[in-house]
C-alpha positions as CSV (number, residue, x, y, z in Angstrom):
1,M,-0.1,-0.2,0.3
2,S,1.2,3.3,-0.6
3,R,2.5,6.1,1.8
4,E,-1.0,8.2,1.0
5,A,-3.1,5.3,1.0
6,L,-1.7,4.5,4.4
7,K,-2.4,8.0,5.7
8,S,-5.7,8.0,4.4
9,V,-6.2,5.1,6.6
10,V,-5.5,6.7,9.6
11,A,-7.1,9.6,8.8
12,N,-10.7,7.9,8.4
13,S,-10.3,5.6,11.5
14,G,-9.7,8.9,13.2
15,A,-13.0,10.0,11.9
16,V,-15.0,7.5,13.2
17,A,-13.2,7.6,16.3
18,S,-14.6,11.5,16.1
19,A,-17.9,10.4,15.1
20,S,-18.7,8.0,17.6
21,G,-18.6,11.0,20.3
22,T,-16.0,9.4,21.9
23,S,-12.5,11.7,22.6
24,R,-10.6,8.3,22.9
25,Q,-8.6,8.2,20.5
26,V,-8.2,4.5,18.2
27,S,-5.2,2.7,19.4
28,V,-2.3,1.8,17.8
29,E,-3.2,-1.8,18.1
30,A,-6.3,-1.8,16.1
31,R,-5.0,0.9,13.2
32,R,-2.9,-1.9,12.7
33,R,-5.9,-4.2,12.7
34,L,-7.3,-1.6,9.9
35,I,-4.8,-1.7,8.1
36,A,-4.2,-5.9,7.8
37,E,-7.9,-5.7,6.9
38,S,-7.3,-3.5,3.9
39,L,-4.6,-5.4,2.7
40,Q,-6.8,-8.8,2.4
41,V,-7.6,-9.0,-1.4
42,G,-7.4,-12.5,-2.3
43,N,-5.4,-12.7,-5.9
44,P,-8.0,-14.0,-8.9
45,G,-8.6,-17.6,-9.8
46,N,-5.8,-18.4,-12.4
47,N,-8.2,-20.7,-15.2
48,S,-5.9,-20.3,-18.0
49,K,-6.0,-24.3,-18.0
50,Y,-9.3,-24.0,-19.1
51,L,-8.1,-21.9,-22.4
52,P,-7.3,-23.3,-26.1
53,A,-3.9,-23.0,-27.0
54,Q,-4.7,-20.2,-28.9
55,A,-8.1,-18.2,-29.2
56,D,-9.9,-19.0,-32.2
57,P,-10.9,-16.2,-34.8
58,L,-14.4,-15.0,-34.8
59,H,-15.2,-14.9,-38.1
60,D,-14.3,-17.1,-41.1
61,C,-10.5,-16.6,-42.0
62,Q,-7.3,-18.0,-43.2
63,I,-4.6,-19.2,-41.1
64,E,-1.5,-21.7,-41.4
65,L,-1.0,-24.9,-39.3
66,A,1.0,-27.4,-38.9
67,V,-0.2,-30.2,-40.6
68,D,0.3,-32.6,-37.6
69,D,-2.4,-29.9,-35.6
70,I,-4.9,-31.2,-38.1
71,R,-6.9,-34.8,-37.8
72,P,-9.6,-36.2,-40.1
73,Y,-12.8,-36.1,-39.2
74,E,-13.9,-39.3,-37.1
75,H,-17.4,-39.4,-38.0
76,N,-16.8,-39.2,-41.6
77,P,-20.2,-40.9,-42.9
78,R,-17.6,-42.5,-46.0
79,R,-15.8,-45.3,-44.7
80,T,-14.8,-46.6,-47.8
81,S,-10.7,-45.7,-48.8
82,N,-10.7,-43.5,-51.9
83,T,-9.1,-45.9,-54.3
84,R,-7.2,-42.9,-55.8
85,F,-5.6,-42.3,-53.1
86,A,-2.4,-43.1,-54.6
87,Q,-2.5,-40.0,-57.3
88,I,-4.0,-37.7,-55.1
89,K,-0.8,-38.3,-53.0
90,E,1.3,-38.1,-56.1
91,S,-0.6,-34.7,-57.1
92,I,-0.1,-33.4,-53.9
93,R,3.5,-34.5,-54.2
94,A,4.5,-32.2,-57.0
95,N,2.2,-29.4,-56.6
96,G,1.2,-29.3,-53.1
97,I,-2.7,-28.8,-52.1
98,R,-4.2,-26.2,-54.5
99,N,-7.3,-25.9,-53.2
100,P,-7.2,-25.4,-49.3
101,L,-8.4,-27.4,-46.3
102,T,-11.8,-25.8,-44.7
103,V,-11.0,-26.8,-40.4
104,T,-12.4,-26.0,-37.1
105,R,-12.3,-26.5,-34.0
106,R,-14.3,-28.0,-30.9
107,P,-14.5,-26.1,-27.8
108,G,-11.4,-26.9,-25.8
109,E,-10.0,-29.0,-27.7
110,V,-6.3,-28.2,-28.7
111,H,-6.0,-30.2,-32.3
112,F,-8.0,-28.9,-35.4
113,I,-10.7,-31.3,-37.1
114,V,-11.4,-30.9,-41.1
115,E,-14.5,-29.5,-41.8
116,A,-16.3,-30.0,-44.8
117,G,-14.5,-33.2,-46.6
118,G,-10.6,-33.3,-47.7
119,N,-9.7,-35.7,-45.2
120,T,-8.3,-38.0,-48.0
121,R,-5.9,-35.2,-48.7
122,L,-5.2,-34.1,-45.4
123,L,-3.9,-38.4,-44.8
124,A,-1.5,-37.7,-48.0
125,I,0.0,-35.1,-47.3
126,Q,0.3,-36.5,-43.1
127,Q,1.9,-39.1,-44.9
128,L,4.2,-37.2,-47.6
129,W,5.8,-34.9,-44.6
130,A,6.3,-38.7,-42.4
131,E,7.9,-40.0,-44.8
132,T,10.1,-36.9,-46.6
133,R,10.1,-34.3,-43.5
134,D,10.2,-31.3,-46.5
135,A,8.9,-27.9,-45.3
136,R,6.8,-28.1,-48.0
137,F,4.6,-30.5,-46.4
138,R,4.9,-29.3,-42.8
139,K,2.3,-26.2,-42.4
140,L,-0.8,-26.0,-44.8
141,M,-2.7,-22.1,-45.2
142,V,-6.1,-23.6,-44.2
143,L,-9.5,-22.0,-43.7
144,F,-11.0,-21.6,-40.4
145,R,-14.6,-21.4,-39.7
146,P,-15.5,-21.2,-36.0
147,W,-17.4,-23.6,-34.6
148,R,-20.7,-24.4,-34.8
149,S,-22.0,-27.8,-33.7
150,E,-21.2,-31.6,-34.1
151,S,-24.6,-31.8,-36.8
152,H,-23.3,-28.6,-38.6
153,V,-19.5,-30.7,-39.5
154,L,-21.4,-34.2,-40.2
155,T,-24.0,-32.4,-42.5
156,A,-20.7,-30.5,-44.5
157,H,-18.7,-34.1,-44.9
158,L,-22.7,-35.7,-46.4
159,I,-23.1,-32.8,-48.9
160,E,-19.4,-32.7,-49.8
161,N,-19.4,-36.7,-50.2
162,E,-22.6,-36.6,-51.7
163,L,-21.2,-33.7,-53.9
164,R,-18.7,-36.0,-55.1
165,G,-20.6,-39.2,-55.5
166,E,-17.9,-40.8,-53.0
167,M,-21.0,-43.0,-51.0
168,T,-22.5,-46.1,-50.8
169,F,-26.0,-46.5,-49.8
170,W,-24.9,-47.6,-46.8
171,D,-22.4,-44.3,-45.8
172,K,-25.6,-42.5,-46.8
173,A,-27.9,-44.7,-44.5
174,S,-25.6,-44.8,-41.9
175,G,-24.6,-40.9,-41.7
176,A,-28.5,-39.9,-42.2
177,V,-29.4,-42.0,-38.8
178,A,-25.8,-40.7,-36.9
179,L,-26.8,-36.7,-37.7
180,K,-31.0,-37.8,-36.8
181,A,-29.1,-39.0,-33.1
182,R,-27.2,-35.8,-33.2
183,L,-29.8,-32.9,-34.0
184,E,-31.8,-35.2,-31.1
185,T,-29.1,-34.9,-28.4
186,E,-28.3,-31.5,-29.5
187,Q,-32.3,-30.2,-29.7
188,G,-33.2,-32.4,-26.1
189,H,-35.9,-34.9,-27.6
190,A,-36.5,-37.0,-30.5
191,L,-37.6,-36.6,-33.9
192,S,-40.3,-37.9,-36.1
193,L,-39.3,-39.1,-40.0
194,R,-40.7,-35.7,-41.0
195,Q,-39.5,-33.4,-38.7
196,L,-36.3,-35.2,-39.5
197,E,-36.6,-34.9,-43.2
198,D,-37.5,-31.2,-42.1
199,A,-34.5,-30.4,-40.3
200,M,-32.2,-32.1,-42.6
201,K,-33.6,-29.7,-45.5
202,A,-32.5,-26.6,-43.3
203,L,-29.2,-28.2,-43.0
204,G,-28.9,-28.2,-46.8
205,L,-29.7,-31.6,-47.1
206,S,-33.0,-33.0,-49.4
207,V,-34.6,-36.2,-48.4
208,N,-37.7,-37.5,-47.9
209,T,-39.5,-39.3,-45.5
210,A,-39.8,-42.8,-47.9
211,T,-35.4,-42.7,-48.4
212,L,-35.0,-41.8,-44.0
213,A,-37.1,-45.0,-43.6
214,H,-35.1,-47.4,-46.0
215,Y,-32.0,-46.2,-43.9
216,Q,-33.3,-46.4,-40.7
217,F,-34.8,-50.2,-41.8
218,A,-31.2,-50.5,-43.4
219,T,-29.0,-49.8,-40.4
220,E,-31.4,-51.6,-38.0
221,R,-32.0,-54.4,-39.6
222,L,-29.6,-55.7,-42.1
223,R,-26.0,-54.7,-40.4
224,T,-25.8,-58.8,-40.0
225,L,-25.3,-58.6,-43.8
226,G,-21.3,-57.7,-43.1
227,E,-19.0,-57.0,-45.8
228,A,-22.4,-57.2,-48.5
229,I,-23.9,-54.4,-47.2
230,A,-20.9,-52.3,-49.6
231,D,-22.9,-53.8,-52.3
232,L,-26.6,-53.2,-50.6
233,S,-28.5,-50.3,-53.2
234,G,-31.8,-48.5,-52.3
235,L,-33.7,-50.4,-54.8
236,D,-32.5,-53.7,-52.6
237,V,-33.6,-52.2,-49.0
238,K,-37.0,-51.2,-51.4
239,L,-36.8,-55.1,-52.6
240,M,-36.8,-56.3,-48.7
241,Q,-38.1,-54.2,-46.2
242,P,-42.2,-54.6,-47.6
243,R,-41.1,-58.8,-47.9
244,L,-39.5,-59.3,-44.7
245,N,-42.0,-57.6,-43.5
246,A,-44.8,-59.8,-45.0
247,M,-43.2,-62.2,-43.4
248,K,-43.0,-60.8,-40.0
249,R,-46.9,-60.1,-40.3
250,Y,-47.1,-64.3,-41.2
251,A,-44.9,-65.3,-38.3
252,Q,-46.8,-63.2,-35.9
253,S,-50.2,-64.3,-37.3
254,R,-49.0,-68.1,-37.7
255,A,-46.8,-69.0,-34.4
256,S,-47.0,-65.0,-32.5
257,L,-43.0,-64.7,-33.3
258,A,-42.0,-61.2,-31.8
259,E,-40.0,-59.2,-34.5
260,N,-36.7,-59.1,-32.1
261,E,-36.7,-63.3,-32.3
262,L,-37.8,-63.4,-36.2
263,Y,-34.7,-61.8,-37.1
264,D,-32.4,-63.5,-34.2
265,T,-33.7,-67.1,-35.3
266,V,-34.6,-66.9,-38.6
267,F,-33.7,-64.0,-40.8
268,E,-30.1,-63.1,-39.4
269,P,-28.8,-66.9,-39.7
270,V,-29.8,-66.0,-43.4
271,F,-27.9,-62.6,-43.5
272,R,-25.1,-64.1,-42.0
273,Q,-24.6,-66.8,-44.8
274,A,-25.1,-64.7,-47.3
275,A,-21.9,-62.4,-45.6
276,E,-19.7,-65.8,-46.1
277,Q,-20.7,-66.2,-49.5
278,Y,-20.3,-62.7,-50.3
279,R,-16.9,-62.8,-49.1
280,Q,-16.5,-65.5,-51.3
281,S,-17.8,-64.6,-54.8
282,R,-18.0,-60.2,-54.1
283,R,-21.3,-60.7,-55.0
284,F,-24.6,-60.0,-53.5
285,S,-28.5,-60.9,-54.5
286,A,-31.2,-59.4,-52.3
287,L,-33.7,-61.5,-53.9
288,T,-31.9,-64.9,-53.8
289,V,-31.2,-64.0,-49.7
290,C,-35.5,-62.9,-49.7
291,R,-36.1,-66.1,-51.1
292,A,-33.6,-67.9,-48.7
293,C,-35.7,-66.1,-45.7
294,E,-38.8,-67.6,-46.4
295,E,-37.4,-71.0,-46.7
296,A,-36.2,-70.4,-43.4
297,L,-39.4,-69.1,-42.0
298,A,-41.3,-72.0,-43.7
299,R,-39.1,-74.9,-41.4
300,R,-39.2,-72.3,-38.5
301,L,-43.0,-72.4,-38.6
302,D,-43.3,-76.4,-40.4
303,E,-45.0,-74.7,-43.3
304,P,-44.4,-75.2,-47.5
305,V,-42.6,-72.5,-48.5
306,A,-45.8,-71.8,-51.0
307,A,-47.7,-71.2,-47.7
308,V,-45.2,-68.3,-46.8
309,R,-44.5,-66.8,-50.3
310,A,-48.0,-66.7,-51.0
311,A,-48.3,-64.2,-47.8
312,Q,-46.0,-61.9,-49.5
313,P,-47.1,-58.5,-51.5
314,S,-49.0,-59.2,-54.1
315,T,-47.7,-56.6,-56.7
316,R,-45.1,-58.5,-58.5
317,S,-41.5,-56.9,-57.8
318,A,-39.6,-55.4,-60.8
319,S,-36.3,-57.6,-59.5
320,T,-38.7,-61.0,-60.0
321,V,-39.4,-60.3,-63.7
322,S,-37.4,-62.5,-66.2
323,T,-35.2,-62.0,-68.9
324,A,-37.9,-63.1,-71.1
325,D,-40.0,-60.5,-69.8
326,T,-37.1,-57.5,-70.5
327,A,-38.6,-56.8,-74.2
328,N,-42.9,-56.1,-73.3
329,I,-41.3,-53.6,-70.2
330,V,-39.0,-52.1,-72.5
331,S,-41.8,-51.6,-75.3
332,G,-44.8,-50.7,-72.3
333,R,-46.8,-53.7,-73.1
334,Q,-49.1,-53.9,-69.9
335,V,-51.1,-56.9,-69.5
336,G,-53.0,-58.9,-67.0
337,A,-52.6,-62.1,-64.4
338,A,-53.5,-64.7,-67.4
339,G,-50.2,-65.8,-67.4
340,E,-48.6,-62.3,-69.1
341,V,-46.4,-59.8,-67.4
342,R,-47.4,-57.0,-65.5
343,V,-45.0,-54.5,-65.9
344,S,-43.2,-53.2,-62.8
345,D,-44.2,-49.6,-62.0
346,E,-40.6,-48.3,-60.5
347,F,-38.7,-49.9,-63.8
348,S,-41.0,-48.1,-66.2
349,V,-40.3,-44.7,-64.2
350,V,-36.8,-45.3,-63.8
351,L,-36.5,-46.2,-67.8
352,E,-38.4,-42.9,-69.0
353,R,-35.6,-40.7,-66.6
354,L,-33.0,-42.5,-68.7
355,I,-34.2,-41.9,-72.3
356,K,-34.2,-38.5,-70.9
357,Q,-30.9,-38.4,-69.1
358,V,-29.9,-40.2,-72.7
359,K,-31.3,-37.9,-74.9
360,C,-29.7,-34.7,-73.1
361,I,-26.6,-36.5,-73.2
362,A,-26.5,-37.4,-76.5
363,G,-27.3,-33.9,-77.5
364,L,-24.7,-31.7,-75.1
365,A,-22.0,-33.6,-76.5
366,G,-23.5,-33.5,-80.2
367,I,-23.7,-36.4,-81.3
368,G,-27.9,-36.7,-81.3
369,E,-28.4,-37.0,-84.8
370,V,-26.5,-41.0,-84.3
371,L,-29.4,-42.3,-81.6
372,R,-32.2,-44.7,-82.2
373,L,-34.8,-44.5,-80.0
374,D,-35.8,-48.2,-80.4
375,A,-38.9,-50.5,-77.9
376,A,-36.9,-53.3,-78.8
377,A,-33.8,-52.8,-77.5
378,P,-33.1,-53.9,-74.0
379,L,-32.9,-49.8,-72.4
380,G,-35.2,-48.4,-75.4
381,Y,-32.4,-46.9,-77.4
382,Y,-28.8,-47.7,-79.1
383,M,-26.2,-45.9,-80.9
384,D,-25.6,-45.4,-84.2
385,S,-21.7,-45.4,-85.7
386,L,-20.2,-41.6,-85.4
387,P,-20.1,-40.5,-89.3
388,L,-16.6,-41.3,-90.6
389,P,-14.2,-38.0,-90.6
390,V,-14.1,-35.6,-93.7
391,D,-10.7,-35.3,-94.9
392,G,-8.6,-36.3,-93.0
393,D,-10.2,-34.4,-89.6
394,T,-10.7,-36.0,-86.4
395,H,-13.9,-36.2,-84.4
396,P,-13.4,-34.4,-80.4
397,A,-12.5,-36.5,-77.7
398,I,-16.1,-35.5,-75.6
399,H,-17.5,-37.2,-79.1
400,Q,-16.0,-40.5,-79.2
401,R,-15.9,-40.8,-74.9
402,V,-19.6,-40.3,-74.9
403,W,-20.7,-42.6,-78.1
404,W,-18.6,-45.6,-76.4
405,L,-20.3,-45.0,-72.6
406,L,-23.5,-44.5,-73.8
407,V,-22.7,-48.0,-76.7
408,L,-20.9,-50.1,-73.7
409,A,-24.1,-48.8,-71.1
410,S,-27.0,-50.2,-73.6
411,G,-25.7,-53.8,-74.1
412,Q,-25.5,-53.8,-77.8
413,C,-21.3,-54.5,-77.9
414,D,-22.1,-58.2,-77.1
415,D,-20.5,-61.2,-79.1
416,S,-23.3,-61.3,-81.3
417,A,-23.4,-57.4,-82.7
418,M,-19.8,-57.5,-82.8
419,V,-19.7,-60.4,-85.3
420,A,-22.3,-58.5,-87.2
421,A,-21.0,-55.5,-87.4
422,A,-17.5,-57.5,-88.4
423,E,-19.1,-59.5,-91.2
424,G,-20.9,-56.2,-92.7
425,V,-24.3,-58.0,-91.9
426,T,-26.9,-55.1,-92.6
427,V,-29.3,-53.0,-89.9
428,G,-32.2,-51.5,-91.3
429,G,-31.6,-52.3,-94.9
430,S,-28.2,-49.8,-95.1
431,G,-24.4,-50.8,-94.5
432,N,-22.0,-52.9,-96.5
433,H,-18.7,-55.1,-95.1
434,D,-16.1,-51.7,-95.5
435,A,-18.5,-49.3,-94.4
436,A,-18.8,-51.2,-90.9
437,A,-15.5,-52.4,-90.6
438,G,-14.4,-48.8,-90.9
439,R,-16.9,-47.6,-89.0
440,M,-16.2,-49.9,-86.1
441,Q,-11.7,-49.6,-86.4
442,F,-12.6,-45.6,-85.9
443,N,-15.0,-46.0,-83.3
444,Q,-12.4,-47.6,-81.2
445,P,-12.8,-47.2,-77.2
446,P,-11.1,-44.2,-75.8
447,A,-7.4,-44.4,-74.0
448,L,-8.6,-44.9,-70.3
449,D,-5.7,-42.7,-69.8
450,S,-5.3,-39.8,-67.3
451,A,-6.6,-37.6,-69.4
452,F,-10.1,-39.8,-69.6
453,F,-10.3,-40.0,-66.1
454,D,-9.6,-36.6,-65.5
455,W,-12.7,-35.7,-67.3
456,L,-14.8,-38.1,-66.3
457,F,-13.9,-37.6,-62.8
458,D,-14.3,-33.5,-63.1
459,V,-17.0,-32.4,-61.1
460,Q,-17.3,-28.8,-63.0
461,D,-17.9,-30.7,-66.6
462,E,-21.1,-30.4,-67.1
463,M,-21.1,-33.0,-69.1
464,A,-18.8,-35.2,-67.2
465,S,-22.1,-34.7,-64.3
466,A,-24.5,-35.6,-66.9
467,C,-22.5,-38.7,-67.6
468,W,-22.7,-40.1,-64.5
469,N,-26.4,-38.6,-63.3
470,A,-27.0,-41.4,-66.7
471,L,-25.1,-44.4,-64.9
472,T,-26.6,-44.2,-61.6
473,I,-29.9,-44.6,-63.6
474,F,-28.2,-47.4,-65.4
475,R,-27.2,-49.1,-62.7
476,A,-30.8,-49.1,-61.1
477,L,-32.1,-50.6,-63.8
478,R,-29.3,-53.5,-64.0
479,H,-31.1,-54.3,-60.1
480,L,-34.8,-53.7,-61.3
481,T,-33.3,-56.7,-63.6
482,P,-31.4,-59.9,-62.6
483,K,-29.6,-60.1,-66.4
484,R,-28.4,-59.0,-69.1
485,P,-31.5,-58.4,-71.8
486,G,-31.1,-60.4,-74.4
487,K,-28.5,-60.7,-77.6
488,N,-30.1,-59.4,-81.0
489,L,-29.0,-55.8,-80.7
490,P,-28.2,-53.7,-83.4
491,P,-25.2,-53.2,-83.3
492,P,-23.4,-49.3,-84.3
493,A,-24.7,-48.6,-87.7
494,S,-26.5,-46.1,-89.8
495,G,-29.6,-45.8,-90.9
496,G,-32.4,-44.3,-90.2
497,N,-35.0,-43.9,-87.3
């Protein structure tokens, strides 16, 4: 305490004594006590241990971080490793990371995490730093975003992976269910599927309640399929869920078999067997699994399997349509139950989407004049050959790439079609041996080199994105038909519509 402060205390003590009406002077001991009490002011507590190593910015900004201070997002919904990891790593070795990573940091944690995509690039540069100790890989300039919530980070990764097309159905399902749990924890109450749909839309994810129901069913009931879930598709779940539910209702009515017991003793042993078969063959069939479940339930109930199958949904699944029925489906012929095929509405809708997408792609690529729509074709179309170059000119590479993707997807390049083209068989009343051979020679598949894949994987390329959309629809149609359509297909050739 300063000399002036001490004088003030002494003067105040004297004033107090005077005001009390007593003439007795304050004793020296009393003054000492008052001075001691005035000095008893405690130091503030040391709370620095609760502060982060550095104060995080309050707004989005660029900062430089050591690569070892950043960690991949541990709840990334994409579980499969990136097949292009080695290529990405070599690109970073040569050129560094061109697009900055986006990072954030949870309150109270020391390390940063990837906020929206970039886990593969982070892992690659961390490996390069560990292997080379090259100063180029020690630090990164990153975009920092202040922490918002666990649900925000998970949503950002879901959106990024969806845009890149890097997630399987199971990844999407697991991510959506995990997001539901996060939102319920943050909001403090359970969410219905409708509420979840609204919450996800507010976060930038558009998923309808039907798809969310499939996600929830798959993650709750099909996990026992093990490694086979890597090949599980949304169409597989749309096939399996109603059939398994129908069997559940049948088992409850016949033997009062509870759902959990039904799965534990009947369905899951079948799933485990399917998982073992998948490990050996790397093939999965939802229809085969459903039929095996029907047989297992029939044994459990000691009933004919026909009785169990009779209780299945009355609408014939598109996955049960035989190869012989395909021509009727593609041509749109729908007939009654008197031994004839009833066309699946689902197949028709998907096929219509495919044709629209194929027409869009051919138009964008400038090869619409060689697209032929034909109801007799397996998928409703086939491709004529591109015209021969004039005066030594060559067609742009994009023509060749798109043309071959559409040709191979259509199924017209099977053995019989290629033999017909080589022998000069005419299609539609035109063409000859020399012309057919020349066309097939000119339309050789493009080299599967880095330039081809750089184009196909370029998310900014409108044509490549359109092709990916078409391939997704092709894949859906493959799941709707158990076998590849018939062999009598037109080879690429010229001719009228």
